[in-house]
C-alpha positions as CSV (number, residue, x, y, z in Angstrom):
1,M,74.5,-175.0,-6.9
2,M,77.2,-176.7,-9.4
3,H,80.9,-174.3,-9.6
4,M,83.1,-174.7,-12.2
5,A,86.5,-175.5,-10.9
6,P,89.4,-172.7,-11.8
7,F,91.3,-174.3,-14.7
8,A,87.5,-174.0,-16.5
9,D,87.8,-170.2,-16.3
10,L,90.2,-169.8,-19.0
11,L,87.9,-171.4,-21.3
12,N,86.7,-168.8,-24.0
13,F,83.1,-168.2,-24.3
14,G,81.2,-168.4,-27.6
15,D,78.2,-169.4,-29.3
16,Q,79.9,-171.8,-31.3
17,P,81.4,-174.2,-28.7
18,N,83.9,-176.9,-29.9
19,L,83.8,-178.2,-26.0
20,G,81.5,-180.2,-24.2
21,Y,80.9,-180.2,-20.7
22,Y,79.3,-183.4,-18.6
23,E,78.8,-183.8,-15.1
24,G,78.4,-187.0,-13.0
25,C,82.1,-188.6,-13.9
26,V,83.8,-191.5,-11.7
27,G,86.7,-189.8,-9.6
28,G,85.2,-186.2,-8.4
29,L,87.0,-185.0,-5.1
30,G,86.5,-187.5,-2.0
31,G,85.1,-190.2,-4.6
32,G,82.1,-188.2,-5.2
33,G,81.2,-186.8,-9.0
34,G,83.4,-184.9,-11.3
35,F,83.0,-183.5,-14.7
36,T,84.8,-184.1,-17.4
37,I,85.2,-180.9,-20.6
38,E,86.1,-182.1,-23.2
39,A,86.7,-181.6,-27.5
40,T,83.7,-182.0,-29.5
41,E,85.4,-181.7,-32.9
42,E,88.6,-181.9,-34.3
43,I,90.8,-178.5,-33.0
44,N,94.1,-177.9,-34.4
45,E,96.7,-176.3,-33.1
46,G,96.5,-172.7,-32.6
47,E,92.7,-172.6,-32.7
48,E,90.6,-171.5,-30.1
49,V,88.7,-173.5,-27.3
50,N,85.0,-172.4,-26.8
51,Y,82.7,-173.3,-24.5
52,F,79.2,-172.0,-24.3
53,Y,77.5,-171.2,-20.9
54,G,74.5,-171.1,-21.6
55,D,71.2,-168.9,-22.0
56,N,71.4,-167.6,-19.0
57,C,70.6,-163.4,-18.2
58,K,73.3,-161.0,-17.8
59,S,73.0,-160.9,-13.8
60,Y,73.8,-164.2,-13.7
61,F,76.5,-164.3,-15.7
62,K,78.4,-161.3,-13.4
63,I,77.1,-163.3,-10.5
64,H,78.5,-166.8,-11.2
65,Y,81.3,-166.5,-13.8
66,G,82.4,-162.8,-13.7
67,F,81.8,-161.5,-16.4
68,E,79.2,-160.2,-19.1
69,S,79.1,-160.9,-22.1
70,E,77.0,-159.7,-25.7
71,L,76.0,-163.5,-26.1
72,N,73.5,-162.7,-23.0
73,D,72.0,-159.6,-22.9
74,A,68.5,-160.4,-21.1
75,A,67.1,-158.8,-17.9
76,C,67.2,-161.4,-15.3
77,D,63.2,-161.8,-13.9
78,W,63.9,-162.9,-10.6
79,G,60.8,-161.1,-9.5
């Protein structure tokens, strides 16, 4: 299971992201694959940075990210 490093928790969740997430980058902990978060468009000083965490259900967000969002209000089908 992939976990985001604590600094990535500072990213705003939004449905119009201006950041991209890329796995498998060289130089991760222990020499393994890491990840990169980089701008997908120009971001001016003072603008918010937004990342879209995906189309997961509400409980998934609460468990994995610690928040619920009106952008992801679907109930989980875990049964």
